[in-house]
N, CA, C, O and the ligand as a Tripos MOL2 file, in Angstrom:
@<TRIPOS>MOLECULE
protein
  237   235    60     0     0
PROTEIN
NO_CHARGES

@<TRIPOS>ATOM
      1 N         129.0210  100.1850   57.0030 N.3       1 MET1
      2 CA        129.9470  100.6700   58.0380 C.3       1 MET1
      3 C         129.2880  100.5500   59.3970 C.2       1 MET1
      4 O         128.0610  100.5650   59.4900 O.2       1 MET1
      5 N         130.0800  100.4310   60.4560 N.am      2 PRO2
      6 CA        129.5160  100.2570   61.7990 C.3       2 PRO2
      7 C         128.7390  101.4790   62.2560 C.2       2 PRO2
      8 O         129.1480  102.6180   62.0310 O.2       2 PRO2
      9 N         127.6390  101.2240   62.8870 N.am      3 GLU3
     10 CA        126.8500  102.2940   63.4830 C.3       3 GLU3
     11 C         126.5420  101.9330   64.9350 C.2       3 GLU3
     12 O         126.4020  100.7610   65.2850 O.2       3 GLU3
     13 N         126.4420  102.9500   65.7540 N.am      4 THR4
     14 CA        126.1120  102.7450   67.1650 C.3       4 THR4
     15 C         124.7180  103.2760   67.4330 C.2       4 THR4
     16 O         124.3800  104.3910   67.0350 O.2       4 THR4
     17 N         123.9110  102.4750   68.1090 N.am      5 ARG5
     18 CA        122.5930  102.9540   68.4940 C.3       5 ARG5
     19 C         122.3200  102.6130   69.9570 C.2       5 ARG5
     20 O         122.8440  101.6430   70.5040 O.2       5 ARG5
     21 N         121.4940  103.4330   70.5590 N.am      6 GLU6
     22 CA        121.1330  103.2160   71.9500 C.3       6 GLU6
     23 C         120.0170  102.1810   72.0230 C.2       6 GLU6
     24 O         119.0840  102.2080   71.2200 O.2       6 GLU6
     25 N         120.1140  101.2760   72.9780 N.am      7 VAL7
     26 CA        119.0550  100.2940   73.1780 C.3       7 VAL7
     27 C         118.5070  100.4140   74.5910 C.2       7 VAL7
     28 O         119.2360  100.7270   75.5320 O.2       7 VAL7
     29 N         117.2330  100.1640   74.7220 N.am      8 LYS8
     30 CA        116.6040  100.2040   76.0390 C.3       8 LYS8
     31 C         116.5020   98.7940   76.5980 C.2       8 LYS8
     32 O         116.2290   97.8420   75.8670 O.2       8 LYS8
     33 N         116.7220   98.6730   77.8810 N.am      9 THR9
     34 CA        116.5960   97.3770   78.5390 C.3       9 THR9
     35 C         115.6210   97.4910   79.7020 C.2       9 THR9
     36 O         115.4240   98.5660   80.2680 O.2       9 THR9
     37 N         115.0260   96.3740   80.0400 N.am     10 ASN10
     38 CA        114.1570   96.2910   81.2060 C.3      10 ASN10
     39 C         114.6780   95.2110   82.1360 C.2      10 ASN10
     40 O         115.1960   94.1840   81.6980 O.2      10 ASN10
     41 N         114.5310   95.4630   83.4170 N.am     11 GLN11
     42 CA        114.9240   94.4730   84.3920 C.3      11 GLN11
     43 C         113.6680   93.8200   84.9650 C.2      11 GLN11
     44 O         112.7510   94.5010   85.4250 O.2      11 GLN11
     45 N         113.6450   92.5030   84.9280 N.am     12 VAL12
     46 CA        112.5290   91.7550   85.5020 C.3      12 VAL12
     47 C         112.9370   91.2960   86.8900 C.2      12 VAL12
     48 O         113.9220   90.5760   87.0540 O.2      12 VAL12
     49 N         112.1750   91.7160   87.8840 N.am     13 ASP13
     50 CA        112.5140   91.3530   89.2570 C.3      13 ASP13
     51 C         111.3330   90.6210   89.8940 C.2      13 ASP13
     52 O         110.2050   90.6880   89.4070 O.2      13 ASP13
     53 N         111.6130   89.9420   90.9630 N.am     14 GLN14
     54 CA        110.5890   89.1310   91.6400 C.3      14 GLN14
     55 C         110.4160   89.6230   93.0630 C.2      14 GLN14
     56 O         111.3160   89.4760   93.8900 O.2      14 GLN14
     57 N         109.2620   90.2050   93.3500 N.am     15 ARG15
     58 CA        109.0050   90.6700   94.7070 C.3      15 ARG15
     59 C         108.6050   89.4820   95.5800 C.2      15 ARG15
     60 O         108.0300   88.5000   95.1110 O.2      15 ARG15
     61 N         108.9260   89.6070   96.8510 N.am     16 CYS16
     62 CA        108.6330   88.5120   97.7780 C.3      16 CYS16
     63 C         107.1280   88.2940   97.8980 C.2      16 CYS16
     64 O         106.3970   89.2420   98.1860 O.2      16 CYS16
     65 N         106.6460   87.0650   97.6840 N.am     17 PRO17
     66 CA        105.2130   86.7790   97.8030 C.3      17 PRO17
     67 C         104.7450   86.7170   99.2560 C.2      17 PRO17
     68 O         103.5420   86.7420   99.5170 O.2      17 PRO17
     69 N         105.6770   86.6360  100.2000 N.am     18 GLU18
     70 CA        105.3160   86.5340  101.6170 C.3      18 GLU18
     71 C         105.0820   87.9070  102.2340 C.2      18 GLU18
     72 O         103.9950   88.1780  102.7440 O.2      18 GLU18
     73 N         106.0860   88.7740  102.1920 N.am     19 CYS19
     74 CA        105.9840   90.0660  102.8690 C.3      19 CYS19
     75 C         105.6360   91.1900  101.9020 C.2      19 CYS19
     76 O         105.1410   92.2320  102.3330 O.2      19 CYS19
     77 N         105.8790   91.0100  100.6180 N.am     20 GLY20
     78 CA        105.5520   92.0360   99.6440 C.3      20 GLY20
     79 C         106.4940   93.2210   99.6490 C.2      20 GLY20
     80 O         106.3030   94.1640   98.8810 O.2      20 GLY20
     81 N         107.5030   93.1920  100.4970 N.am     21 ASN21
     82 CA        108.4340   94.3190  100.5980 C.3      21 ASN21
     83 C         109.8100   94.0050  100.0410 C.2      21 ASN21
     84 O         110.4450   94.8510   99.4110 O.2      21 ASN21
     85 N         110.2630   92.7900  100.2780 N.am     22 GLY22
     86 CA        111.6090   92.4290   99.8520 C.3      22 GLY22
     87 C         111.6360   91.9450   98.4180 C.2      22 GLY22
     88 O         110.6060   91.8160   97.7550 O.2      22 GLY22
     89 N         112.8610   91.6780   97.9580 N.am     23 TRP23
     90 CA        113.0770   91.1340   96.6210 C.3      23 TRP23
     91 C         113.7270   89.7700   96.7410 C.2      23 TRP23
     92 O         114.5430   89.5250   97.6300 O.2      23 TRP23
     93 N         113.3490   88.8890   95.8310 N.am     24 MET24
     94 CA        113.9010   87.5410   95.8630 C.3      24 MET24
     95 C         115.2520   87.5260   95.1630 C.2      24 MET24
     96 O         115.3870   87.9790   94.0260 O.2      24 MET24
     97 N         116.2500   86.9960   95.8670 N.am     25 ARG25
     98 CA        117.6030   86.9440   95.3200 C.3      25 ARG25
     99 C         118.1430   85.5270   95.4170 C.2      25 ARG25
    100 O         117.8820   84.8320   96.3990 O.2      25 ARG25
    101 N         118.8990   85.0830   94.4010 N.am     26 PRO26
    102 CA        119.4580   83.7320   94.4300 C.3      26 PRO26
    103 C         120.3630   83.5460   95.6480 C.2      26 PRO26
    104 O         121.1760   84.4180   95.9570 O.2      26 PRO26
    105 N         120.2260   82.4290   96.3290 N.am     27 ASN27
    106 CA        121.0600   82.1660   97.5100 C.3      27 ASN27
    107 C         122.1370   81.1300   97.2190 C.2      27 ASN27
    108 O         122.8230   80.6590   98.1260 O.2      27 ASN27
    109 N         122.2780   80.7810   95.9500 N.am     28 GLY28
    110 CA        123.3640   79.8810   95.5690 C.3      28 GLY28
    111 C         122.9570   78.4250   95.4870 C.2      28 GLY28
    112 O         123.7060   77.5980   94.9680 O.2      28 GLY28
    113 N         121.7580   78.0980   96.0020 N.am     29 VAL29
    114 CA        121.2980   76.7150   95.9460 C.3      29 VAL29
    115 C         120.6190   76.4680   94.5960 C.2      29 VAL29
    116 O         119.6440   77.1360   94.2510 O.2      29 VAL29
    117 N         121.1380   75.5110   93.8470 N.am     30 VAL30
    118 CA        120.5830   75.1790   92.5450 C.3      30 VAL30
    119 C         120.1750   73.7100   92.5510 C.2      30 VAL30
    120 O         120.9930   72.8340   92.8290 O.2      30 VAL30
    121 N         118.9060   73.4450   92.2430 N.am     31 GLN31
    122 CA        118.4500   72.0600   92.1240 C.3      31 GLN31
    123 C         118.7070   71.5960   90.7010 C.2      31 GLN31
    124 O         118.2110   72.1880   89.7430 O.2      31 GLN31
    125 N         119.4820   70.5360   90.5730 N.am     32 GLN32
    126 CA        119.9300   70.0930   89.2600 C.3      32 GLN32
    127 C         118.8540   69.2800   88.5400 C.2      32 GLN32
    128 O         119.0720   68.1420   88.1230 O.2      32 GLN32
    129 N         117.6990   69.9040   88.4150 N.am     33 THR33
    130 CA        116.6310   69.2650   87.6490 C.3      33 THR33
    131 C         116.7220   69.7540   86.2060 C.2      33 THR33
    132 O         117.6270   70.5150   85.8610 O.2      33 THR33
    133 N         115.8050   69.3270   85.3800 N.am     34 ASN34
    134 CA        115.7970   69.7780   83.9930 C.3      34 ASN34
    135 C         114.4450   70.4040   83.6730 C.2      34 ASN34
    136 O         113.4730   69.6690   83.5020 O.2      34 ASN34
    137 N         114.3370   71.7610   83.5830 N.am     35 PRO35
    138 CA        115.4560   72.7100   83.7220 C.3      35 PRO35
    139 C         115.8140   72.9360   85.1780 C.2      35 PRO35
    140 O         115.0240   72.6090   86.0640 O.2      35 PRO35
    141 N         117.0060   73.4960   85.4480 N.am     36 PRO36
    142 CA        117.4330   73.7250   86.8200 C.3      36 PRO36
    143 C         116.5200   74.6970   87.5580 C.2      36 PRO36
    144 O         115.9320   75.5930   86.9510 O.2      36 PRO36
    145 N         116.4070   74.5150   88.8660 N.am     37 GLN37
    146 CA        115.6030   75.3950   89.7000 C.3      37 GLN37
    147 C         116.5290   76.1490   90.6520 C.2      37 GLN37
    148 O         117.4140   75.5660   91.2790 O.2      37 GLN37
    149 N         116.3030   77.4530   90.7400 N.am     38 TYR38
    150 CA        117.1800   78.3010   91.5440 C.3      38 TYR38
    151 C         116.4480   78.7530   92.7960 C.2      38 TYR38
    152 O         115.3880   79.3740   92.7230 O.2      38 TYR38
    153 N         117.0260   78.4350   93.9450 N.am     39 GLU39
    154 CA        116.4260   78.8400   95.2000 C.3      39 GLU39
    155 C         116.7670   80.3000   95.4860 C.2      39 GLU39
    156 O         117.9100   80.7300   95.3340 O.2      39 GLU39
    157 N         115.7530   81.0470   95.9010 N.am     40 HIS40
    158 CA        115.9110   82.4640   96.2090 C.3      40 HIS40
    159 C         115.5180   82.7160   97.6580 C.2      40 HIS40
    160 O         114.6830   82.0130   98.2260 O.2      40 HIS40
    161 N         116.1360   83.7310   98.2390 N.am     41 THR41
    162 CA        115.7920   84.1660   99.5860 C.3      41 THR41
    163 C         115.3650   85.6180   99.5430 C.2      41 THR41
    164 O         115.9740   86.4300   98.8470 O.2      41 THR41
    165 N         114.3110   85.9490  100.2920 N.am     42 CYS42
    166 CA        113.8270   87.3280  100.3460 C.3      42 CYS42
    167 C         114.8270   88.2090  101.0820 C.2      42 CYS42
    168 O         115.3770   87.8200  102.1130 O.2      42 CYS42
    169 N         115.0560   89.4170  100.5310 N.am     43 THR43
    170 CA        116.0050   90.3490  101.1600 C.3      43 THR43
    171 C         115.4320   90.9410  102.4400 C.2      43 THR43
    172 O         116.1740   91.4980  103.2480 O.2      43 THR43
    173 N         114.1220   90.8270  102.6330 N.am     44 ASN44
    174 CA        113.4870   91.4660  103.7860 C.3      44 ASN44
    175 C         113.1570   90.4690  104.8920 C.2      44 ASN44
    176 O         113.5470   90.6600  106.0440 O.2      44 ASN44
    177 N         112.4310   89.3980  104.5360 N.am     45 CYS45
    178 CA        111.9360   88.4980  105.5810 C.3      45 CYS45
    179 C         112.6090   87.1310  105.5650 C.2      45 CYS45
    180 O         112.4110   86.3300  106.4780 O.2      45 CYS45
    181 N         113.4030   86.8610  104.5320 N.am     46 GLY46
    182 CA        114.1310   85.6020  104.5010 C.3      46 GLY46
    183 C         113.3440   84.4310  103.9580 C.2      46 GLY46
    184 O         113.8190   83.2970  104.0040 O.2      46 GLY46
    185 N         112.1270   84.6830  103.4350 N.am     47 ALA47
    186 CA        111.3320   83.6080  102.8550 C.3      47 ALA47
    187 C         112.0750   82.9940  101.6660 C.2      47 ALA47
    188 O         112.7970   83.6870  100.9510 O.2      47 ALA47
    189 N         111.8920   81.7050  101.4670 N.am     48 LYS48
    190 CA        112.5630   81.0110  100.3710 C.3      48 LYS48
    191 C         111.5610   80.5510   99.3280 C.2      48 LYS48
    192 O         110.4860   80.0480   99.6550 O.2      48 LYS48
    193 N         111.9290   80.7290   98.0770 N.am     49 ARG49
    194 CA        111.1300   80.2510   96.9530 C.3      49 ARG49
    195 C         112.0770   79.7450   95.8800 C.2      49 ARG49
    196 O         113.2220   80.1900   95.7890 O.2      49 ARG49
    197 N         111.5970   78.8150   95.0700 N.am     50 THR50
    198 CA        112.4010   78.2750   93.9900 C.3      50 THR50
    199 C         111.7800   78.6490   92.6540 C.2      50 THR50
    200 O         110.5820   78.4660   92.4410 O.2      50 THR50
    201 N         112.6000   79.1700   91.7640 N.am     51 TYR51
    202 CA        112.1280   79.5980   90.4550 C.3      51 TYR51
    203 C         112.9720   78.9620   89.3530 C.2      51 TYR51
    204 O         114.0830   78.4890   89.5910 O.2      51 TYR51
    205 N         112.4200   78.9640   88.1560 N.am     52 GLY52
    206 CA        113.1250   78.3960   87.0100 C.3      52 GLY52
    207 C         114.1530   79.3290   86.4080 C.2      52 GLY52
    208 O         114.8100   78.9850   85.4250 O.2      52 GLY52
    209 N         114.2980   80.5160   86.9940 N.am     53 MET53
    210 CA        115.3210   81.4440   86.5240 C.3      53 MET53
    211 C         115.8250   82.2820   87.6770 C.2      53 MET53
    212 O         115.2260   82.3310   88.7510 O.2      53 MET53
    213 N         116.9540   82.9460   87.4230 N.am     54 ARG54
    214 CA        117.5350   83.7970   88.4640 C.3      54 ARG54
    215 C         117.0200   85.2150   88.3040 C.2      54 ARG54
    216 O         117.0820   85.7890   87.2170 O.2      54 ARG54
    217 N         116.5090   85.7790   89.3950 N.am     55 TYR55
    218 CA        116.0870   87.1830   89.3830 C.3      55 TYR55
    219 C         117.1380   88.0570   90.0590 C.2      55 TYR55
    220 O         117.8060   87.5900   90.9820 O.2      55 TYR55
    221 N         117.3120   89.3310   89.6270 N.am     56 PRO56
    222 CA        116.6330   89.9170   88.4540 C.3      56 PRO56
    223 C         117.3550   89.5300   87.1760 C.2      56 PRO56
    224 O         118.5160   89.1210   87.2010 O.2      56 PRO56
    225 N         116.6570   89.6640   86.0630 N.am     57 TYR57
    226 CA        117.3050   89.4670   84.7670 C.3      57 TYR57
    227 C         116.9040   90.5780   83.8080 C.2      57 TYR57
    228 O         115.9070   91.2720   84.0100 O.2      57 TYR57
    229 N         117.6980   90.7270   82.7720 N.am     58 ILE58
    230 CA        117.5260   91.8220   81.8270 C.3      58 ILE58
    231 C         116.8890   91.3220   80.5390 C.2      58 ILE58
    232 O         117.2740   90.2890   79.9930 O.2      58 ILE58
    233 N         115.9080   92.0820   80.0710 N.am     59 VAL59
    234 CA        115.3200   91.7470   78.7580 C.3      59 VAL59
    235 C         115.5030   92.9300   77.8250 C.2      59 VAL59
    236 O         115.0860   92.8740   76.6680 O.2      59 VAL59
    237 ZN        109.7680   88.6910  102.2000 Zn       60 ZN60
@<TRIPOS>BOND
     1     1     2 1
     2     2     3 1
     3     3     4 2
     4     3     5 am
     5     5     6 1
     6     6     7 1
     7     7     8 2
     8     7     9 am
     9     9    10 1
    10    10    11 1
    11    11    12 2
    12    11    13 am
    13    13    14 1
    14    14    15 1
    15    15    16 2
    16    15    17 am
    17    17    18 1
    18    18    19 1
    19    19    20 2
    20    19    21 am
    21    21    22 1
    22    22    23 1
    23    23    24 2
    24    23    25 am
    25    25    26 1
    26    26    27 1
    27    27    28 2
    28    27    29 am
    29    29    30 1
    30    30    31 1
    31    31    32 2
    32    31    33 am
    33    33    34 1
    34    34    35 1
    35    35    36 2
    36    35    37 am
    37    37    38 1
    38    38    39 1
    39    39    40 2
    40    39    41 am
    41    41    42 1
    42    42    43 1
    43    43    44 2
    44    43    45 am
    45    45    46 1
    46    46    47 1
    47    47    48 2
    48    47    49 am
    49    49    50 1
    50    50    51 1
    51    51    52 2
    52    51    53 am
    53    53    54 1
    54    54    55 1
    55    55    56 2
    56    55    57 am
    57    57    58 1
    58    58    59 1
    59    59    60 2
    60    59    61 am
    61    61    62 1
    62    62    63 1
    63    63    64 2
    64    63    65 am
    65    65    66 1
    66    66    67 1
    67    67    68 2
    68    67    69 am
    69    69    70 1
    70    70    71 1
    71    71    72 2
    72    71    73 am
    73    73    74 1
    74    74    75 1
    75    75    76 2
    76    75    77 am
    77    77    78 1
    78    78    79 1
    79    79    80 2
    80    79    81 am
    81    81    82 1
    82    82    83 1
    83    83    84 2
    84    83    85 am
    85    85    86 1
    86    86    87 1
    87    87    88 2
    88    87    89 am
    89    89    90 1
    90    90    91 1
    91    91    92 2
    92    91    93 am
    93    93    94 1
    94    94    95 1
    95    95    96 2
    96    95    97 am
    97    97    98 1
    98    98    99 1
    99    99   100 2
   100    99   101 am
   101   101   102 1
   102   102   103 1
   103   103   104 2
   104   103   105 am
   105   105   106 1
   106   106   107 1
   107   107   108 2
   108   107   109 am
   109   109   110 1
   110   110   111 1
   111   111   112 2
   112   111   113 am
   113   113   114 1
   114   114   115 1
   115   115   116 2
   116   115   117 am
   117   117   118 1
   118   118   119 1
   119   119   120 2
   120   119   121 am
   121   121   122 1
   122   122   123 1
   123   123   124 2
   124   123   125 am
   125   125   126 1
   126   126   127 1
   127   127   128 2
   128   127   129 am
   129   129   130 1
   130   130   131 1
   131   131   132 2
   132   131   133 am
   133   133   134 1
   134   134   135 1
   135   135   136 2
   136   135   137 am
   137   137   138 1
   138   138   139 1
   139   139   140 2
   140   139   141 am
   141   141   142 1
   142   142   143 1
   143   143   144 2
   144   143   145 am
   145   145   146 1
   146   146   147 1
   147   147   148 2
   148   147   149 am
   149   149   150 1
   150   150   151 1
   151   151   152 2
   152   151   153 am
   153   153   154 1
   154   154   155 1
   155   155   156 2
   156   155   157 am
   157   157   158 1
   158   158   159 1
   159   159   160 2
   160   159   161 am
   161   161   162 1
   162   162   163 1
   163   163   164 2
   164   163   165 am
   165   165   166 1
   166   166   167 1
   167   167   168 2
   168   167   169 am
   169   169   170 1
   170   170   171 1
   171   171   172 2
   172   171   173 am
   173   173   174 1
   174   174   175 1
   175   175   176 2
   176   175   177 am
   177   177   178 1
   178   178   179 1
   179   179   180 2
   180   179   181 am
   181   181   182 1
   182   182   183 1
   183   183   184 2
   184   183   185 am
   185   185   186 1
   186   186   187 1
   187   187   188 2
   188   187   189 am
   189   189   190 1
   190   190   191 1
   191   191   192 2
   192   191   193 am
   193   193   194 1
   194   194   195 1
   195   195   196 2
   196   195   197 am
   197   197   198 1
   198   198   199 1
   199   199   200 2
   200   199   201 am
   201   201   202 1
   202   202   203 1
   203   203   204 2
   204   203   205 am
   205   205   206 1
   206   206   207 1
   207   207   208 2
   208   207   209 am
   209   209   210 1
   210   210   211 1
   211   211   212 2
   212   211   213 am
   213   213   214 1
   214   214   215 1
   215   215   216 2
   216   215   217 am
   217   217   218 1
   218   218   219 1
   219   219   220 2
   220   219   221 am
   221   221   222 1
   222   222   223 1
   223   223   224 2
   224   223   225 am
   225   225   226 1
   226   226   227 1
   227   227   228 2
   228   227   229 am
   229   229   230 1
   230   230   231 1
   231   231   232 2
   232   231   233 am
   233   233   234 1
   234   234   235 1
   235   235   236 2
@<TRIPOS>SUBSTRUCTURE
     1 MET1         2 RESIDUE 1 A MET
     2 PRO2         6 RESIDUE 1 A PRO
     3 GLU3        10 RESIDUE 1 A GLU
     4 THR4        14 RESIDUE 1 A THR
     5 ARG5        18 RESIDUE 1 A ARG
     6 GLU6        22 RESIDUE 1 A GLU
     7 VAL7        26 RESIDUE 1 A VAL
     8 LYS8        30 RESIDUE 1 A LYS
     9 THR9        34 RESIDUE 1 A THR
    10 ASN10       38 RESIDUE 1 A ASN
    11 GLN11       42 RESIDUE 1 A GLN
    12 VAL12       46 RESIDUE 1 A VAL
    13 ASP13       50 RESIDUE 1 A ASP
    14 GLN14       54 RESIDUE 1 A GLN
    15 ARG15       58 RESIDUE 1 A ARG
    16 CYS16       62 RESIDUE 1 A CYS
    17 PRO17       66 RESIDUE 1 A PRO
    18 GLU18       70 RESIDUE 1 A GLU
    19 CYS19       74 RESIDUE 1 A CYS
    20 GLY20       78 RESIDUE 1 A GLY
    21 ASN21       82 RESIDUE 1 A ASN
    22 GLY22       86 RESIDUE 1 A GLY
    23 TRP23       90 RESIDUE 1 A TRP
    24 MET24       94 RESIDUE 1 A MET
    25 ARG25       98 RESIDUE 1 A ARG
    26 PRO26      102 RESIDUE 1 A PRO
    27 ASN27      106 RESIDUE 1 A ASN
    28 GLY28      110 RESIDUE 1 A GLY
    29 VAL29      114 RESIDUE 1 A VAL
    30 VAL30      118 RESIDUE 1 A VAL
    31 GLN31      122 RESIDUE 1 A GLN
    32 GLN32      126 RESIDUE 1 A GLN
    33 THR33      130 RESIDUE 1 A THR
    34 ASN34      134 RESIDUE 1 A ASN
    35 PRO35      138 RESIDUE 1 A PRO
    36 PRO36      142 RESIDUE 1 A PRO
    37 GLN37      146 RESIDUE 1 A GLN
    38 TYR38      150 RESIDUE 1 A TYR
    39 GLU39      154 RESIDUE 1 A GLU
    40 HIS40      158 RESIDUE 1 A HIS
    41 THR41      162 RESIDUE 1 A THR
    42 CYS42      166 RESIDUE 1 A CYS
    43 THR43      170 RESIDUE 1 A THR
    44 ASN44      174 RESIDUE 1 A ASN
    45 CYS45      178 RESIDUE 1 A CYS
    46 GLY46      182 RESIDUE 1 A GLY
    47 ALA47      186 RESIDUE 1 A ALA
    48 LYS48      190 RESIDUE 1 A LYS
    49 ARG49      194 RESIDUE 1 A ARG
    50 THR50      198 RESIDUE 1 A THR
    51 TYR51      202 RESIDUE 1 A TYR
    52 GLY52      206 RESIDUE 1 A GLY
    53 MET53      210 RESIDUE 1 A MET
    54 ARG54      214 RESIDUE 1 A ARG
    55 TYR55      218 RESIDUE 1 A TYR
    56 PRO56      222 RESIDUE 1 A PRO
    57 TYR57      226 RESIDUE 1 A TYR
    58 ILE58      230 RESIDUE 1 A ILE
    59 VAL59      234 RESIDUE 1 A VAL
    60 ZN60       237 GROUP 0 **** ****
């Protein structure tokens, strides 16, 4: 029979490597490589970095 259980999740986020204060967020630019690269912009200083995944994500 169906049972319900609580599960815990963690969020993985990427802090800005430039200013150390902001968080990196996807800005919509995706490089169509294999695998795709997602451009992020810092919420604080506007620095741009490209990562192989979108932050934040849930594990
Ligand atoms: Zn920054």
